[in-house]
Structures are given as structure tokens and as C-alpha cells.
N, C-alpha and C positions, 0 to 999 in steps of 0.2 A: 228181064235181066235180074239175077239174084245178086245182092250185095252182102258180103260178109259183115255182120253187125260188129264183130270184134275189130275188124280192120277199120270200119267207119269210126268207131269210138276212139281208136288210136289216132286217127287223123285229126279228130276234133281236139284231142288232148294236146296235139302238137301245135295247134293254132295259138297265136298270142292271146292272152287273157282279154286284152282290150277289144280285140275283134269279136270275140265270142260274146262279150257283154254289151256291145253296141247294138242298138236297134233303131229302126226308122218307124215313123208313124204319121198318119194324116192328122193334122191338128187344126183347131179353129179357136179364135179368141176375139175378145172385144175389150176396148179400153176407152174411157172418157177423160180427156184432159181439160181441166178448168183453168181459164186464163182471165185474170182481172186487169184493170187498167194500170195497176202498179207493176205488173210483170213485164220485164224487159225482153220481149220475144216477138218475132215476126210471125205473120200468118203461115209462111212456109215452114218455119222452125216448129211451130205448134203442131202442124199436120204431121210432119216427120216424126216428132216426138210421140204423138199419139199412135202412129203406126208401129214404131219401135216397141212401145209399151204393150200394144195389143199382141204383137208377136211374142213378146216376153211372157205375157200371161198365158198364151196358148201353150208354150213350151213348158212352163211351170206346171200347168194342169196335167200334162201328159207325163212328164219325167221328174217333176219335183224341183228342188233347188240345191245349189251349192252354197255353203256358208263361208264367207271371208271375214277375217278379223283384221281391221285396219286401225293403226294408231297414227294420228296426225297432230301436228303442233301448230296452233294459231298464234300469230304475232300481231300485236297492236301497239300503236303509238299515240300518245296524247300528253299535252302539257310538258313537252320536252322529255318525256320518259317513255320507255318501252317495256312491255310485259309480254309474257308468253304463257300459254296454257296447253297442256297435253291432254288429248281426248282420245278415247278408244271407242270404236264403233264396230258393229257387226252388220254386214250386208248380206242379203240373199240374192243370188242371181240364178237365172234359169239354167237348168242342168241339161242344156241341149243347144243345138245350132239350127238356124233356119236354112233349109236347103233350097226351097223353091216355092213360088206361089202356085196354088191349084186353080185359083180364079182371081180376077182383079180385086184389089182392095177397095173397100167402100169407106169413104170418110164423109160424115155429115157435120155441118157447122150450125149451131143454134145460139142465139143471143137472148138472154133474159136476165132480169134483175142486175143489170150492170156487169154481167159476166158473159164470156163466150165459151161455149162447150164444143170441143172437138171430139167426136166419137168415131173411132176407127174399128172396122170389122175386117178380120183377115182369115184367109183359108190357105193352108199350105202343107208342106211336108217338112218334118224336122227330124234330126238325128240326135240321139242321146250322147252326152259328153261323158266319157270315162275319165274322171279327174286324174290328172298327172300327180304322181307322188312327189314331184320336185317342188320345192318351195323357195322362191327367190325373194330377196328383200330389196325394196327400192322406195325412195322418197324424194320429193321435190325440195329444192333449197334456193336460198338467195344469199348473196354475200353481205354480211352485216359488219358492224364495227368490230366484232370479236371473231370474225371468220364466217364460215358457212353456217346458216341457220335454217332448220327445216320449217317449211311453211307451205300452205296451199293457196295463199292470197298474195297477189303481187300488185305493184303500182304500175301505172302507164309507162311503157317502154323500159321496164326494169328487166335486167338479165335474170334468167333462171337456169338452174342446174339440176341434175338428177344424180343421186348417190345410188349405186347398184352393187349388189353382191349375189353370188350364186354358189351353191354347195358343190356343183359339178362343172367341168369344162363344157363350153357350148358356144352358142351364137346368139347375138342380140340385135333387135331392131326396135326403134322407137318412132311412133307416128303421132301427129297432133291433128285432131278432127276439129274443123271450124264450121259451125252452123249446119252440120249434116250435109254440107255441099262440097267442101274442099278438104283434102287430107294432105298434110305435109310430111315428108320423110325427113326426120331429124337425125336419124342414125340408121345405117352407116353413113359416114361423111363421104362426100365425093372424092376428097383428097386421099382416101385410103386405097385407091386403085379401082379396078373394074370387077372385083369379085362379087360385089353386091351383098357382102355380109361382114359382120363385126364380131370377131372372136373374143371371148372372155374366158378367164381362168378361174378355177374354183378357189375360194377363199380370199381372192383379191377384192379390194374396195375400189370401185371406179367412180370418179367424179366426171360425169359426162358434160360436154359442152364447155369445157374449161381449157383454154390454151396453155395455162400455166402448168398443167399436168400432162397434156397431150398436144404436141405441136400441130397435129393434124385436125384438132377439134375446131368446131365453129361456135362462135358465140350466138346465142339467140335471145331476143327480147320479146316480151308480150305486149300487145297494144290493142286498143279498142276505140271505136268512135262513140261508144255508149258510156253511160256512167258506170256500168258494171256488166261484165260478160264472162261466161264460163267457156272453157275449152276442155276438150277431152283428150287425155294422153293415153296412148295404147302402147304398152310394153309387151314385146313378144320375145320369148326365149325358148330355145330348144337345145338339147345336147346333140341333136342331129343337124347336119348342115342344111340350111335353106337360103334361098336367094330372095332379096327384096323384090317387091312388085315393080312392074314397068311404070315409070312416071315421066313427067315432062320437066325439062330443065327451065328454070326461071332465071331472073337476073341475079347477080351475085348477092344481093341483099335478102333474097328469099330462097328458102330450100325448095328442092324439087317437089312437085305436087301431082295429084291425080284426083279424079272425081270420087266422091264418097261411095257411089254404087260400085265402081270398079275395085275400090279398096276392099269393100265387103266381100265381093266375089272371090278375090284373090285370097283373102284371109280364110274364108270357108274352105276353099280348095286345099290349102296347106294344112289346115286343122284335120281334115278328113284323112290325110295320109300320114299324119304324125301324132301318135297317141301320147308322146312325151312332151308335146308343145304346151307352154304356159302362155296364156293371153290374159293380161291384167289391164283393166280400164279404170282410170280415175280422173276426176275433174279438178281443175284449178280455176280460180277466179282472178280477173284483172279489173281494177277500179281506175277510173279516169275522172278526177275531180274537175277537170276543165272541159268535159265533154260538151257542155252547152256553148262554149266559146269557139269550139273547133268547127 
């Protein structure tokens, strides 16, 4: 069968640029995570972290990195006084997403010199990310003496909020990852109906999780049984409608949740079909000075 080359070229030109630029590849990577006795991390968390970093390294080797500039404000208190410092940082994340394993992941654990080494070796298939041109702004906040204060560190059972802005109309979801096991859906709120999505307007400033500005909002607090623990927040935005993932309903004090693996699969699926989607992950820390007494 003969194919007219001009007709084929015309079809390729009509395809979205993102689809033409995307490619898939077989990737392989390895990463060693070093844990000392001072690190507040479980064996399970260490293994999961090593696996995640091995996948990250494999994707970086094949597709390169995306650069993010992040500005954070750290607040500290002492001797009855509070101070703040603004810090800018540049982070590099893998320019791709992990699609599937090609063979089982291998993790070895070795102890020497008072340290434990977790080495993960992964084989899989990954797809290149074509970075969305949309840039959203968001930061975590707490309520201080003079109003909302930006911070990434919180005290035990302290309420936290998110300030969010977008240059275009769209839809927003916020999830919190705990210990690579459980993922909690913080937004959309259950009280907003059965649509499973949270619409936002261009140019508006949204303070999420604050009932004083949104009667449908839910207040959230952060807590830990350890002296310090990190949680990962995942902000998902798209100008195209999308529906949150299937989750299980918990008691009124806890947001709906699902297993980390199920969340990752859902997120990969919607990213594949939406070139405009923005997925931004950041960590917050919670400190509990009374952890030993609990």
C-alpha cells in the first residue's frame, strides 16, 4: 500500500505538539539510601524511598530533568520572640513518569559502620513529560498573631492552610501522602457535592481549608507520634475537567483516603491523557516536642 508523503506530513502537523514530543523508553536505575541512627524513618519507608529515588534516577538518565524554583519562608520562635527568613531554592525533578515495571524490583539491605544502606535496582518503562506552560503559585500557611504566615514547618496538631493562585480558569485537587502508605484527599471537600472536582478562577487568591472564607471548607491539622515527621503535599491543577480518584470514606475527623499505590496509578493515568496538567509535590514538617510522653 502506497502512502502519500505529503498527506502523512499534514496529519503529523495537525497532531498536538505535546503528543509528537512525547516518547516512551525502557529504563533502568539504581539508588542507595543511607540511614543513620539519628534518622527518623522506618524500614518500610526507607525501602520505599530508595525505590522511588531509583526510578527517579532512571528517568533522569533517559529524559533529563525539569527545574523548579521554590521560595519558602521558615518561621522560628525562641525567648518569646519570633523571626522569619525567606529562602529560595532550585530543585531538579525527573522529566518523565514511570509507567510500569519490566521485572521485579530488587532491594538489598546492608549494615556497616553504624549505618544501614538500602540499595534499590529497578527496571521499567517510562514516558517523557512535556512540561505544561501553565505556572500556578501556592504556599502553605499557618495562622499567626498578625494573620496568615507562610511556612513549611508546623507544630503538633496545628492547623495548616494553602494559598493558591492560577493564571487560567481550571480545576484543583490537593492530596497528602503519609509514609508512602496512605494518601488523603484534602480537596475537593465532600461538602461540595458529587462532582469530584474543585473549580478555580483565574486571578483569584484562594485560601484553602479555611471556613472563614469558604463555608464548605474543612479544617485540617497535622500531627505525628514522632519528634519530627515529613508529609508530602501534592497539588494537581488543570484547565481541563478531571475527577478525583476513588477513595474510601473515613470518620468525620479524617479525610477520605486510599492506598499509595492506587493513588500513583490514578495520577499516572490522568497525566498521560492531559498535557496541560500541573502536578507539584512539596514537603512540610511537623514537630512534636512531647513525642516521648505520648
